[in-house]
N, C-alpha and C positions, 0 to 999 in steps of 0.2 A: 591613324586613329586606332586606339586599342580596341580589342574585341570585347564586347560586353556579353558574356555568357551568363549561365546560371551561377548563383553564389555557390561556393564550394561547400559541400556537405561536411558537417563535423563527423569525424570518424566514429564508427560504432564502438560500443563497449565490448571488451573481451572479458567475459566473466567465466574464468576457469575455476577449477576446484579449490584454488587458493582463496577464493572469496566465499565466505559463508553468508555475508549480508551485502546487499548492493544499494539499498535505499536507507534514508534516514529522515526523521521528522525535522522540518524547519523550526517548529516550536513544539516542545514537549507537551503531550496531552495533559489535560486536567482530570478527565474522568476515566481515561484508559490507563490501566496499570501496566499491562504487558501485552505484546503481540508478536507474531512471527511473520507478519506480512512483508517485512523487510528482507526476508531470507531468499537466497538464490534457489532454494528448493522449489520455489514457485515460478522460476524462469524455465521456459520450455526449450526444446531443441529447434534450431532453425528448420523451417519447413515441416516440422512435426508437432507444432504446438497444439495442445488440447484446449477445446472450448469448454470442457467440463472435466475437471480433475476427478478421478475416481480410482478405486482399487478393487481387488477381488472381494475384500471384506467390508468395504465402505462405498456405497453408491455416491456419496458426496464427500469431497475433500476440499478444504479451503483454509485460510488462516484462522488461528484461534485468537480470541480476545478475552482478556481478563479485566474486569472493571473494578472500580473502587467501592462501589455500593452494590447491594443486591439488585439484579436486573432480571426480571422475569421475561421481558420482551424487549428486543432491540432491533432497529433497522440499520443496516450497514450498506453504504453506497460508496463505490469507487469509480472515479472518473479520470480519464486521461486528459490532462490539460497541458500537454507538451505543446511547444510552438506548432509542430506539424499537425496535431489533432485540432488545435484551435483554428488553424488556417483552413483545414478541410471541412469544418463544420460551418454551414451557411449562417448559423446564428452566432458563431464564435464562442460557443460554450464548451467545446471539447467533445469527447466520446465517452458515453456511459459504458463501463465494463461490467459492473456488478451492482445489483440492487436486491438485497436479500433481507428477509425478516426472520428472526429466530425467537422461538418461545420455549421456555422450560429447558429440560435436559436434552442430551446427557450433560454431565458436569455438575457443578454446584451452582448456587444462586448468583455467583459472580462471574462465571466463565462460560463462554461459547467455545466448545471444543472443536478440534479440526474436523470431526465427523458429524457434528450436529446437523440435523436435517433442516434445510432452509425452505421458506416459502417466499413469496414476493414477485415483483415484476420481472426480475432477471436473476433467478436464484442460483444459476450455474456459474461457478467461478472459473474464469479462463486463465490460462498461464500467461505470464508476461512474455511476449513473443519477440525473439530477436529478428532482425538487428535492433538493439536498443541503443538510443543515442545518449550522449553525455548531457544533453539538456532535457532529458526525460523528466516529467513532472506529473504528479497525480494528486487529486483531492480525495481524501477519505472523510466521509461524513458519518457520524455515529449519533443516532437519534433514539432516545429512550422511548419505547413504545408503551405508553401508559396514559390513563385518563388525566393524570397530572404529571407530565414528563418533567424530569429533573435536569435533563441536559439535551442539547442539540449542538454537538461539537463538530466544527469544520477544521480539518487538519490538512497540512500539505506535506507531501513526500517528494524528495528529490534524490538524485544520485549521491551516494555517500561521498563525503569529501576525500576520504582516504583512497577510495577507488579512483576518483578523478586525479588525485595527485600521483598515484602510481602509473596511470596511463597517459598522463599529460606529456606531450612532446614539445611543449613551448607555450606561448601566450594565447594559444587558440582555444583553451578550455574556457567555458562560460563563467561569468561571475556568479556568486551565490545570489539566489533570488531573495527579494525582500520578504519579510514575514507577512503572511496573509492576514489582512485586517478586514474581517467581515463579521456581521452579526452571527453569534453562535460560537466564535472562537474564544478560547479562554487564555488566561495568562500562563506563563511558563512555570514549571516545577523542575526539580532536579532528578537526573537519572539515578536509579538504584538497582538492587539485585532482586531477581525473581526466580532464583534457581529452583525453588520448590514447584513452580509452575512448569518448568521445562523438563523436569526429571523424567516424566512419562513419555514425552514426545521426542526428546533427543534433538529437536530442531533449535537452531539459534533464534534468539528473539531479542526484542528491545523491551526493557522494563523501565518504569518511572516511579519514583517515590511519591 
């Protein structure tokens, strides 16, 4: 009789310097024009991950977000909905990583900069902490903070296809997840160029027309 042990874990991602981005959106955003949340700059070192990114000149560091319309206030939530996180949560909802609200500057009316001061229930941005799995999945929710909000967009982030292809050793890599279909999600748009947004930061980012 064969031995029935634990299912074999999928190998962890190896995110070296050759990767500038490791995540991608399943569905391009409708209200978000550009962001660098997909960058490996926000991936920590094993056993040295920071729960609050900071620097000598900035007490708060986090991804930037550029929107298509002027946004004075916005709430940003990031949740880990990877299979392991869903299984570990008694409610099966995953693990909340970040819940921040931004008002006003710095930046212009369309942009939350990398150093904007957050408020909210969980304002400190934690690094994505290795080992990171190939089936890693995150929900990013962007809510217009206004008396008459114009959007409440729910997006899904998964490991970038090119990263999976380069590290795949056979048919063990997971299939692409289905597009998230929930209230608040918008239809697709096409990717474009936002070089003007990235010039100051030097960080790789994803932009959407």
